[in-house]
Each structure stands twice: as structure tokens, then as C-alpha cells.
N, CA, C and O atoms as a GROMACS GRO file, in nm:
protein
  316
    1MET      N    1   0.085  -0.117   0.000
    1MET     CA    2   0.000   0.000   0.000
    1MET      C    3   0.089   0.124   0.000
    1MET      O    4   0.192   0.129   0.067
    2ILE      N    5   0.047   0.221  -0.077
    2ILE     CA    6   0.117   0.349  -0.083
    2ILE      C    7   0.048   0.445   0.013
    2ILE      O    8  -0.075   0.449   0.019
    3ALA      N    9   0.125   0.521   0.087
    3ALA     CA   10   0.069   0.625   0.173
    3ALA      C   11   0.118   0.760   0.121
    3ALA      O   12   0.235   0.776   0.086
    4THR      N   13   0.027   0.856   0.118
    4THR     CA   14   0.063   0.988   0.070
    4THR      C   15  -0.019   1.093   0.144
    4THR      O   16  -0.122   1.062   0.206
    5THR      N   17   0.027   1.215   0.138
    5THR     CA   18  -0.047   1.324   0.202
    5THR      C   19  -0.152   1.377   0.105
    5THR      O   20  -0.143   1.353  -0.016
    6LEU      N   21  -0.248   1.448   0.156
    6LEU     CA   22  -0.353   1.506   0.073
    6LEU      C   23  -0.295   1.602  -0.030
    6LEU      O   24  -0.333   1.600  -0.146
    7SER      N   25  -0.204   1.686   0.014
    7SER     CA   26  -0.147   1.783  -0.079
    7SER      C   27  -0.068   1.714  -0.190
    7SER      O   28  -0.077   1.756  -0.306
    8ASP      N   29   0.007   1.609  -0.158
    8ASP     CA   30   0.080   1.536  -0.262
    8ASP      C   31  -0.016   1.461  -0.354
    8ASP      O   32   0.009   1.451  -0.474
    9ALA      N   33  -0.125   1.408  -0.298
    9ALA     CA   34  -0.223   1.336  -0.380
    9ALA      C   35  -0.288   1.432  -0.480
    9ALA      O   36  -0.314   1.394  -0.594
   10LYS      N   37  -0.315   1.554  -0.437
   10LYS     CA   38  -0.374   1.652  -0.528
   10LYS      C   39  -0.280   1.682  -0.644
   10LYS      O   40  -0.324   1.699  -0.758
   11LYS      N   41  -0.152   1.689  -0.616
   11LYS     CA   42  -0.054   1.721  -0.719
   11LYS      C   43  -0.032   1.607  -0.817
   11LYS      O   44  -0.003   1.630  -0.934
   12SER      N   45  -0.044   1.484  -0.770
   12SER     CA   46  -0.008   1.370  -0.854
   12SER      C   47  -0.120   1.266  -0.864
   12SER      O   48  -0.093   1.146  -0.871
   13LEU      N   49  -0.244   1.311  -0.865
   13LEU     CA   50  -0.356   1.217  -0.868
   13LEU      C   51  -0.350   1.127  -0.990
   13LEU      O   52  -0.376   1.007  -0.980
   14GLY      N   53  -0.318   1.182  -1.104
   14GLY     CA   54  -0.309   1.101  -1.226
   14GLY      C   55  -0.209   0.988  -1.214
   14GLY      O   56  -0.237   0.875  -1.254
   15LEU      N   57  -0.093   1.018  -1.159
   15LEU     CA   58   0.010   0.915  -1.142
   15LEU      C   59  -0.032   0.809  -1.040
   15LEU      O   60  -0.008   0.690  -1.059
   16LEU      N   61  -0.096   0.854  -0.933
   16LEU     CA   62  -0.143   0.759  -0.832
   16LEU      C   63  -0.248   0.666  -0.890
   16LEU      O   64  -0.244   0.545  -0.868
   17LEU      N   65  -0.343   0.722  -0.964
   17LEU     CA   66  -0.446   0.640  -1.025
   17LEU      C   67  -0.388   0.543  -1.127
   17LEU      O   68  -0.436   0.430  -1.142
   18ASP      N   69  -0.285   0.586  -1.197
   18ASP     CA   70  -0.218   0.498  -1.292
   18ASP      C   71  -0.159   0.377  -1.220
   18ASP      O   72  -0.167   0.265  -1.271
   19ARG      N   73  -0.100   0.398  -1.102
   19ARG     CA   74  -0.044   0.287  -1.024
   19ARG      C   75  -0.154   0.193  -0.975
   19ARG      O   76  -0.137   0.072  -0.970
   20VAL      N   77  -0.268   0.252  -0.938
   20VAL     CA   78  -0.381   0.170  -0.893
   20VAL      C   79  -0.428   0.080  -1.007
   20VAL      O   80  -0.453  -0.039  -0.987
   21VAL      N   81  -0.440   0.138  -1.126
   21VAL     CA   82  -0.491   0.062  -1.240
   21VAL      C   83  -0.390  -0.039  -1.293
   21VAL      O   84  -0.424  -0.155  -1.316
   22THR      N   85  -0.266   0.004  -1.311
   22THR     CA   86  -0.168  -0.084  -1.376
   22THR      C   87  -0.101  -0.182  -1.280
   22THR      O   88  -0.068  -0.294  -1.319
   23GLN      N   89  -0.080  -0.140  -1.155
   23GLN     CA   90  -0.008  -0.225  -1.060
   23GLN      C   91  -0.099  -0.280  -0.950
   23GLN      O   92  -0.053  -0.352  -0.861
   24HIS      N   93  -0.227  -0.246  -0.956
   24HIS     CA   94  -0.326  -0.293  -0.858
   24HIS      C   95  -0.285  -0.258  -0.715
   24HIS      O   96  -0.303  -0.338  -0.623
   25GLU      N   97  -0.231  -0.140  -0.697
   25GLU     CA   98  -0.190  -0.094  -0.563
   25GLU      C   99  -0.304  -0.020  -0.496
   25GLU      O  100  -0.391   0.036  -0.562
   26ARG      N  101  -0.302  -0.021  -0.365
   26ARG     CA  102  -0.396   0.058  -0.285
   26ARG      C  103  -0.323   0.181  -0.235
   26ARG      O  104  -0.202   0.178  -0.212
   27ILE      N  105  -0.396   0.289  -0.219
   27ILE     CA  106  -0.336   0.415  -0.176
   27ILE      C  107  -0.412   0.467  -0.054
   27ILE      O  108  -0.535   0.471  -0.052
   28CYS      N  109  -0.337   0.507   0.047
   28CYS     CA  110  -0.393   0.570   0.166
   28CYS      C  111  -0.359   0.718   0.159
   28CYS      O  112  -0.242   0.754   0.145
   29ILE      N  113  -0.460   0.802   0.168
   29ILE     CA  114  -0.438   0.947   0.167
   29ILE      C  115  -0.461   0.998   0.308
   29ILE      O  116  -0.564   0.970   0.371
   30ALA      N  117  -0.364   1.074   0.358
   30ALA     CA  118  -0.372   1.127   0.495
   30ALA      C  119  -0.370   1.279   0.494
   30ALA      O  120  -0.309   1.342   0.407
   31ASP      N  121  -0.437   1.335   0.591
   31ASP     CA  122  -0.438   1.480   0.610
   31ASP      C  123  -0.406   1.507   0.756
   31ASP      O  124  -0.476   1.460   0.845
   32HIS      N  125  -0.302   1.583   0.780
   32HIS     CA  126  -0.257   1.612   0.916
   32HIS      C  127  -0.232   1.485   0.996
   32HIS      O  128  -0.264   1.477   1.114
   33GLY      N  129  -0.175   1.385   0.929
   33GLY     CA  130  -0.136   1.261   0.996
   33GLY      C  131  -0.249   1.162   1.018
   33GLY      O  132  -0.228   1.058   1.080
   34LYS      N  133  -0.370   1.192   0.969
   34LYS     CA  134  -0.484   1.103   0.989
   34LYS      C  135  -0.533   1.053   0.854
   34LYS      O  136  -0.552   1.132   0.761
   35SER      N  137  -0.554   0.922   0.841
   35SER     CA  138  -0.605   0.865   0.717
   35SER      C  139  -0.744   0.920   0.690
   35SER      O  140  -0.831   0.917   0.776
   36ILE      N  141  -0.764   0.969   0.567
   36ILE     CA  142  -0.895   1.024   0.532
   36ILE      C  143  -0.961   0.951   0.415
   36ILE      O  144  -1.082   0.959   0.397
   37ALA      N  145  -0.881   0.879   0.334
   37ALA     CA  146  -0.939   0.809   0.219
   37ALA      C  147  -0.844   0.699   0.173
   37ALA      O  148  -0.723   0.704   0.195
   38TYR      N  149  -0.903   0.600   0.110
   38TYR     CA  150  -0.827   0.493   0.047
   38TYR      C  151  -0.873   0.483  -0.098
   38TYR      O  152  -0.992   0.497  -0.127
   39ILE      N  153  -0.781   0.459  -0.186
   39ILE     CA  154  -0.813   0.434  -0.326
   39ILE      C  155  -0.769   0.292  -0.356
   39ILE      O  156  -0.656   0.252  -0.328
   40CYS      N  157  -0.860   0.215  -0.415
   40CYS     CA  158  -0.828   0.077  -0.450
   40CYS      C  159  -0.879   0.050  -0.591
   40CYS      O  160  -0.964   0.124  -0.641
   41PRO      N  161  -0.829  -0.055  -0.655
   41PRO     CA  162  -0.879  -0.090  -0.787
   41PRO      C  163  -1.030  -0.119  -0.782
   41PRO      O  164  -1.078  -0.181  -0.688
   42ALA      N  165  -1.102  -0.074  -0.882
   42ALA     CA  166  -1.248  -0.090  -0.885
   42ALA      C  167  -1.287  -0.238  -0.877
   42ALA      O  168  -1.384  -0.272  -0.809
   43ALA      N  169  -1.214  -0.323  -0.944
   43ALA     CA  170  -1.248  -0.466  -0.942
   43ALA      C  171  -1.241  -0.522  -0.800
   43ALA      O  172  -1.323  -0.606  -0.763
   44GLU      N  173  -1.147  -0.476  -0.722
   44GLU     CA  174  -1.135  -0.522  -0.583
   44GLU      C  175  -1.254  -0.475  -0.501
   44GLU      O  176  -1.310  -0.551  -0.422
   45TYR      N  177  -1.294  -0.352  -0.519
   45TYR     CA  178  -1.406  -0.295  -0.444
   45TYR      C  179  -1.537  -0.362  -0.484
   45TYR      O  180  -1.618  -0.397  -0.399
   46GLU      N  181  -1.556  -0.380  -0.614
   46GLU     CA  182  -1.682  -0.435  -0.662
   46GLU      C  183  -1.702  -0.580  -0.623
   46GLU      O  184  -1.815  -0.625  -0.608
   47THR      N  185  -1.595  -0.656  -0.606
   47THR     CA  186  -1.610  -0.796  -0.570
   47THR      C  187  -1.637  -0.815  -0.422
   47THR      O  188  -1.708  -0.909  -0.385
   48ASP      N  189  -1.584  -0.731  -0.337
   48ASP     CA  190  -1.604  -0.747  -0.193
   48ASP      C  191  -1.587  -0.613  -0.124
   48ASP      O  192  -1.482  -0.588  -0.065
   49PRO      N  193  -1.686  -0.526  -0.130
   49PRO     CA  194  -1.672  -0.390  -0.078
   49PRO      C  195  -1.649  -0.381   0.073
   49PRO      O  196  -1.598  -0.279   0.121
   50PHE      N  197  -1.685  -0.485   0.148
   50PHE     CA  198  -1.672  -0.478   0.292
   50PHE      C  199  -1.560  -0.564   0.347
   50PHE      O  200  -1.550  -0.581   0.469
   51ALA      N  201  -1.478  -0.619   0.263
   51ALA     CA  202  -1.378  -0.717   0.305
   51ALA      C  203  -1.286  -0.664   0.414
   51ALA      O  204  -1.249  -0.740   0.504
   52ARG      N  205  -1.249  -0.540   0.408
   52ARG     CA  206  -1.153  -0.488   0.505
   52ARG      C  207  -1.214  -0.388   0.604
   52ARG      O  208  -1.140  -0.320   0.675
   53HIS      N  209  -1.344  -0.381   0.609
   53HIS     CA  210  -1.408  -0.287   0.701
   53HIS      C  211  -1.398  -0.343   0.843
   53HIS      O  212  -1.451  -0.450   0.871
   54PRO      N  213  -1.331  -0.271   0.933
   54PRO     CA  214  -1.303  -0.326   1.066
   54PRO      C  215  -1.426  -0.356   1.150
   54PRO      O  216  -1.421  -0.444   1.237
   55GLU      N  217  -1.536  -0.286   1.128
   55GLU     CA  218  -1.654  -0.308   1.212
   55GLU      C  219  -1.732  -0.433   1.174
   55GLU      O  220  -1.813  -0.481   1.253
   56ILE      N  221  -1.710  -0.486   1.053
   56ILE     CA  222  -1.786  -0.605   1.015
   56ILE      C  223  -1.700  -0.727   0.991
   56ILE      O  224  -1.751  -0.834   0.958
   57MET      N  225  -1.570  -0.713   1.007
   57MET     CA  226  -1.484  -0.830   0.990
   57MET      C  227  -1.519  -0.934   1.096
   57MET      O  228  -1.527  -0.902   1.215
   58GLY      N  229  -1.540  -1.054   1.055
   58GLY     CA  230  -1.569  -1.162   1.147
   58GLY      C  231  -1.716  -1.176   1.184
   58GLY      O  232  -1.751  -1.268   1.258
   59VAL      N  233  -1.803  -1.088   1.135
   59VAL     CA  234  -1.945  -1.098   1.165
   59VAL      C  235  -2.003  -1.215   1.086
   59VAL      O  236  -1.979  -1.228   0.966
   60LYS      N  237  -2.079  -1.299   1.154
   60LYS     CA  238  -2.143  -1.412   1.089
   60LYS      C  239  -2.294  -1.400   1.112
   60LYS      O  240  -2.339  -1.387   1.225
   61ILE      N  241  -2.369  -1.404   1.005
   61ILE     CA  242  -2.514  -1.397   1.013
   61ILE      C  243  -2.567  -1.539   1.020
   61ILE      O  244  -2.538  -1.621   0.933
   62LYS      N  245  -2.644  -1.568   1.124
   62LYS     CA  246  -2.689  -1.705   1.149
   62LYS      C  247  -2.839  -1.721   1.128
   62LYS      O  248  -2.901  -1.808   1.189
   63CYS      N  249  -2.895  -1.638   1.043
   63CYS     CA  250  -3.038  -1.652   1.016
   63CYS      C  251  -3.062  -1.622   0.868
   63CYS      O  252  -2.973  -1.573   0.798
   64ASP      N  253  -3.182  -1.651   0.824
   64ASP     CA  254  -3.220  -1.622   0.686
   64ASP      C  255  -3.277  -1.482   0.681
   64ASP      O  256  -3.388  -1.458   0.728
   65LEU      N  257  -3.201  -1.389   0.626
   65LEU     CA  258  -3.245  -1.249   0.622
   65LEU      C  259  -3.360  -1.226   0.526
   65LEU      O  260  -3.420  -1.119   0.525
   66THR      N  261  -3.392  -1.326   0.445
   66THR     CA  262  -3.503  -1.313   0.351
   66THR      C  263  -3.631  -1.378   0.402
   66THR      O  264  -3.735  -1.370   0.337
   67ALA      N  265  -3.623  -1.443   0.518
   67ALA     CA  266  -3.741  -1.511   0.574
   67ALA      C  267  -3.841  -1.407   0.624
   67ALA      O  268  -3.802  -1.303   0.676
   68PRO      N  269  -3.970  -1.435   0.608
   68PRO     CA  270  -4.071  -1.342   0.658
   68PRO      C  271  -4.066  -1.330   0.810
   68PRO      O  272  -4.028  -1.423   0.880
   69VAL      N  273  -4.105  -1.216   0.859
   69VAL     CA  274  -4.107  -1.188   1.003
   69VAL      C  275  -4.252  -1.173   1.044
   69VAL      O  276  -4.328  -1.100   0.981
   70SER      N  277  -4.290  -1.243   1.151
   70SER     CA  278  -4.429  -1.234   1.197
   70SER      C  279  -4.449  -1.105   1.276
   70SER      O  280  -4.353  -1.043   1.322
   71ASP      N  281  -4.574  -1.065   1.289
   71ASP     CA  282  -4.606  -0.943   1.365
   71ASP      C  283  -4.562  -0.954   1.510
   71ASP      O  284  -4.527  -0.854   1.572
   72ASP      N  285  -4.562  -1.077   1.565
   72ASP     CA  286  -4.524  -1.097   1.705
   72ASP      C  287  -4.375  -1.071   1.727
   72ASP      O  288  -4.334  -1.044   1.840
   73ASP      N  289  -4.294  -1.079   1.622
   73ASP     CA  290  -4.150  -1.058   1.636
   73ASP      C  291  -4.112  -0.910   1.646
   73ASP      O  292  -4.001  -0.878   1.687
   74TRP      N  293  -4.203  -0.820   1.610
   74TRP     CA  294  -4.174  -0.676   1.612
   74TRP      C  295  -4.207  -0.617   1.749
   74TRP      O  296  -4.307  -0.656   1.810
   75PRO      N  297  -4.125  -0.524   1.800
   75PRO     CA  298  -4.162  -0.454   1.923
   75PRO      C  299  -4.289  -0.373   1.900
   75PRO      O  300  -4.318  -0.331   1.788
   76GLU      N  301  -4.364  -0.350   2.006
   76GLU     CA  302  -4.492  -0.278   1.995
   76GLU      C  303  -4.474  -0.140   1.932
   76GLU      O  304  -4.557  -0.100   1.850
   77ASP      N  305  -4.369  -0.068   1.967
   77ASP     CA  306  -4.352   0.068   1.916
   77ASP      C  307  -4.311   0.072   1.768
   77ASP      O  308  -4.303   0.179   1.708
   78CYS      N  309  -4.286  -0.046   1.708
   78CYS     CA  310  -4.249  -0.052   1.567
   78CYS      C  311  -4.362  -0.104   1.479
   78CYS      O  312  -4.347  -0.109   1.357
   79LYS      N  313  -4.473  -0.144   1.539
   79LYS     CA  314  -4.585  -0.200   1.462
   79LYS      C  315  -4.665  -0.091   1.397
   79LYS      O  316  -4.763  -0.119   1.328
   0.00000   0.00000   0.00000
């Protein structure tokens, strides 16, 4: 992964995007020492957009999300 500052990314966005496309690299853009954005190849994002999201890594769904829900399953204030 390449790390760069916001100001450098603004100056060389074309070159950075070229590396993403041709070399399949990821880029981290930081502003004042804090990561603010990541650029990744579109194919990587489109195949698994949540693969590296820290809040959902390891989450396992153990029910059928498409199954109907009965009225009794809803809280009273949501009916």
C-alpha cells in the first residue's frame, strides 16, 4: 500500500491512479497525519466492498435475512 499526504495526492492524482490501475496498488491518503481516504482498484471494491471494514470483519449472520417476520416478532412501538 502506498501512503501519501492530501497535498501530494492533489498534485499527482493522475500518477497515483495509474499505479492503482496498472499495478493494482492501494493508496492511503492522509491529512494532518490522519487517514482520510483509500483508493483501490475498482475490481477489488466491486467484488467485496466490505472485506476490510473493521466493524464487520468476522461478523457471521446465522439466520435467513429473507425469511418473513411475523407481527409478534416486532416490538410494539415498531408495529
